[in-house]
N, C-alpha and C positions, 0 to 999 in steps of 0.2 A: 609279698612282692619280690620281684626278681631283679638282680643287677643287670646292667647292659651287657650285651654279648660283643665284646671288642676283640676277642682273641682271633689271631690269624688274619686280620684285615690288612689289605694293601694300603689303605689311605685313612688318614684322620678325618678328612672332609672331602666329599665329592660335590662340586658345584654343578647341579643339574639345571640346564638352561643357560649355560655359560656363553652361548653365542647370541643371546638376546640382550636387550638394552641394559636391564638391571643386573642380570647374571654376569655380563661383561664387566660392569663396575665392581662387582664382588671379586671376580678373578683378578682384576687389576689391583684391588686393595690387598688381597692375600699375597700377590706377587711382590708388592712393594713393602708391606708390613712384616712379612715373614720370609725373608730371603735366606738362601743358604741351606735349604733342605731341612730346617728345624721342624717345620710343619709339612707332613706328607699330604699333599692335596692333588686333586685331579679336576679337569674340566670335562663335563658331560653334556651331550645333546644329541640331536638326530643326525647331524652331518659331521663326519670327521674332518672333511675339507673346510667347513665353516669354522669349526673349533680351532683348527690349525691356523686359519687366517686371523682369528681374533687373538689367539695366543701371541702371534707375531706382532700384531698391531699394538697390543698393550705392553709389549716389551717383556712378557713373561719368559722364563728360561725355555730354550728350545726343547729341552727334555721334559717339560711339563706334561704329565700323562693325559691322554685323551680317551674318554670312554663313550662309546656309542650306545645311546639308549633313547627309546621313543615311547611316549605315553600311549600310543596306539598298539604297542607290542609289549604286553605284560611280561613275556619271557625275558625281554631285554632289561626290564626293570628289576626282575628277580636277580638277574646276573649282576646288575649294578649294586644292589643293596648288599649282596654277599661280600663286596669288595671294600665297602666304606664303613667306618665307625659311625659317621654322621652323614646323612644326605641333606644338603642345603638346596632347596628347590625354589626357583623363581618362576616356574612354569605355571602360569595361571591364565584365566580364572581357574581356581582349583576345583570348583564343582564341575568343570568341563574336562580338566586334564589331570586331576590330582588323586582321584579315589584309589586307583590301582596301586599307586606308589605308597600311599599310607598303608594300604592292606599288606603290601609286600614288606614294608619296614616293620610293621607290627608283628607279622608272622616270623620274620627273620631275627628279631631282637636288635634291629639297627635303629640308631637314633635318627631323628628327622626334625628339621626346622623349616618354616616357610614364612611368607609375608601375607598370610591370609587375613582378609577382612570380610569373610562371607559366613555369617553366623549360622545360616540354614545348613550349609555344608559341614561346618565344624560340628554342629550338634549331631548330624547324621554320622560323622566319623566317630564321635564319642560313643554313640549308641552301638555302632557296629564293631568297633575295634578296641575299646578301652580294656576290656577283660583280656583280650589276646595280648595287648601290649604289656599289661601287668604281668602276665605269665611268661612272656619272652624276655622281658627286661628292656624293651624298646621305649625310649623317651620321646614321645611325639609332642613337639612344642609349636603351637600355632602363633601367628601374629608377632613375628620377631623383627618388625620394622617400625616405621613411624606410627602405624597402628600395630601393636599398642604399647611399645616399650617405654617411651617417655611418660606415659600416663599410668600404666600398670606399675612400673617401678617407681614412679613419682609418688603414688599413693603408698606403696610399700615403704619407701624411704621415710616419708612423713610419719607413718605409723610407728616405725622403729624409733624415730627421734622422739615422738610423743611418749612412747613407753619409757624411754630413758629420762625424759624431763618430768613427766607427770605420773609415771608408774602405771599408765593405762593408755589404750589407743583412743583415737578420735572416733566419735559416733557419727560424725558427719564430715565429709571432705568435699570441697568445691574445687574443681579443676578449671582454671581460667587461662586461655591462650592469650598472653599479653602481646606477643609479636610473632609474626611468621612471614618469611619471605621465601617464595619458591612455589613450585607447581606440584599439584597432585599427579601421581603417575598415571600413565595410560592403563596400567594394570588395575589400578583402583577404579577407574572409570568402567573398564570392562567387567570387573567384579560386580559393581553396582548394577550394571545393566543385566548381567546374568542372574543376579539375585532377584531383581524385579521381574524378569521373565519367568523364573521358577515360581515366584509367588503368584503370578497371574495364572499359571497352570494349576497350582495347588493352593487354594485359598487358606488352607490350614496353616501354611507357612506364614501368613500375615500375622496371626496371633503370636507365633514364635518370634518373629522379627520385632514385634511390639514389646515383648517381655524383657526387662532388664536381667531376668534370671534364666534366660533361654539356655545358657551354657552351664547352669548349675542344676542338673536333673534332680528332681525330688525335693528341691528347696524352693520355698516361696516366702520372700521377706516383705517388708513394708512397701507401701506405694512410694515411688521415688520422685524427687523433685523434677519438674518439667523444665526442659531447656529448649523447647520447640518454637518459642516465639521471642521476639525482641523484648527486653525488659531493662529497666534502669536499676542499677545496684547502688543504693544510697551509701552503704558502708565504704565502697571503693570509689565512688564518684564517677562511675562510667556506665555507658550503655553496654549491654551484652547482646550478642547475636548467637543464634544456633550454630553449633560447630559440626561440620558434616561427619567427622570421625567419631562423634560422641556415641552414636548408635552401636558401634562395635567396641569402642574402648570401655564403655559402661558394662557391657556384657562380660568382657574379659576381666574387668576388675571385680565384678561380683563372682565370677568363677574362681579367681585367685582367693578371695575371701573364703569361698566354699572349700577349696582344696587345702587351705591353711587351717581348717577346722574352725572357721568363723572367728579368726583371730581379731577381726575388726568389729565383731559383734553380730548377733542375729538381726539387729534392727539398723544396720549400717546404711547410711544415706550417701549417695554420690551424685553430683551433677557436673556437667561439663559444658562450658560455653566460651565464646570468644569476646574479648574486650574490644570495643570499637571507639572508645573515647567519650568525653563529656559533651553536653550541650546538644544543639540542633544538629551539628555535624556528626556527632557520635550516633545520634538517633537515626539520621539518614543512612549512615553506613550500615548500621545494624539491620535496618529494613531492607537495604539493597542485598546484604548477605543472605538474609532470610528468603528472599525471592529469587536467588540465583540457582538455576538448575542446569548450568552449563556443562557440568560433568556428565549429565545424562544425555546431552544433545549430540548431534552428529559432528559438531565442530569441536567437541572435547578432545582431550589427548587420546591417542591410539596406542595400544600395546606395541612396544618396540620403538616408540618415539619418546623423546625427552629433551630436556634443556641442554644447552651447550656446556662445556666444561666451565667457562667463565660464569655462566648463570648458576651452575651448581655451587661453585666456590663462593659466590656472593650471597647464597641463601643462608638462612639461619632460623631459629625458633626459640621461644622463651615461654615457658608455661609456669604459672603460679598455682600452688596448692594451698588452700586455706582450710585448716582443720580445727574442730572444736570437740572437746571431750564432754562426757556426760556432766561434769562439774562446771562446765562453762569456760574452761581454760582454752586459750587460742594458741595455735602454732602455724607458721607459714614456711613454705619451702619452695625453691625454684629449681626447675630443670631447663637447661639450655642445650642446644645443639649448634654446631658450627658450620653446617652445610645445608643446602637445599633439603628439606625434610623428606620428600618423596623419593629421592634418588641418592644424592651424595651422602646424607646421613644414614638413610635406610640400608644402603649397601654395606656400610661399616657395622651397623648394629647387628644385622643378620650374620655377618661373618664372625663377629666376636661371640655371638650366641652359640654358634656351632662349636667354636673352639672351647668355650666355657663348659659345655657339656662333656667334651672329650677330656679336657685337662683339669678342670676345677671341681666339677660336680659329678664325679663318677659315683657318688653315694646316693644321688637321686634315683629312686627305684623306677621301674617301668610304669608306664601309664600315659594318659593324654593330659598335657599340662598347659598352663600359661607360664609366662616368664618369671613372675615374682616367686611363686612357690617352687618352681623347678630350679632356679638359679640365684634369685635374691641378691644378697650383698656381693656375692662373687661376680655376678654380671655387672652390677653397679661399679665395682672396682675396675673391672676390665674395660668398660665403656669410658670411664673417666680417664684411665691411663692411656688408652689407645685410640678411642673413636671420637674424641672431640666433644663429649657430653660433660656437663657439670650437674651435680646434685648438691644443693646447699640450703641450710636453714637460714631463714630471713627474719631475724628479730624474734 
């Protein structure tokens, strides 16, 4: 495997899609968190005029570089990737607008991070570009936002703690969303719709989308626990509802295990659901959540739309991970975030992921990665220090 190609680059990070809703939040975060030129970064998008307007609106320095690049013009993407150590892209749905950019980064040896939750497209990119990325040194890292960092790194953190405490990893981990306040992004809704449209055209994709191992080519593990229907958890004393992000988070976690040489074990089990509380009220909420298809409806959030600053600031999330070793030992850990998950926290997580690749994990070789094997504890440290996340063992 080859090291990343960072020599002679103009910028540490290029934020592609910086004039869009989430890209703007990323640019605002970088401007505030890394002032004074310590981090060399640029804003990129289709319109220099729009980029300049956003730069001024968010209070970024007037000399913040602007790069014109357009998904419909592959040559402009090639020029952009030559200039950046890492391309941070918020331009989705990625299956509609991202393929040429992944190809360009893989070929040029340029690192790449995104917010993708589209497993059909991710698998297509793995099959098409993983060997090229390994040869060029490009580190392509998908799902660097709410899907799937708190979950992927939450399981990784729990497993590391289990190894310290018991000398072995957990053979089963349950992810349970205890609290969440905030809205899913318009990009998430658009990605779900694009994925469903693709599956309708190609029924073979349905089997891929069903498989928890869809992103671990060549590996088939045990049947995984189902979280598709409301159920009562006796041990925790709460009803559980299906969690809409579980479909992508589960696939990323099994890919992480695969890329880590099955450090969690070949028969590792993972399930992910949302706690809705005890009693009749908890049951009613669980059933309501299970029947909610609003993200797929016409009234769902649109790309480019999002909550107000006050709504983002008031958001938060809290996820519990419950692990059990082969010997029956138990361990629990919690992961929390201090902002609206789909926007406020996501914009900080992807920004720190890009910087982590450039500054902390230059030793990660080229390839197509998930966050845990690519950045692991270095990213946990960075998110804890800068981005309002906590990772803690609970008893």
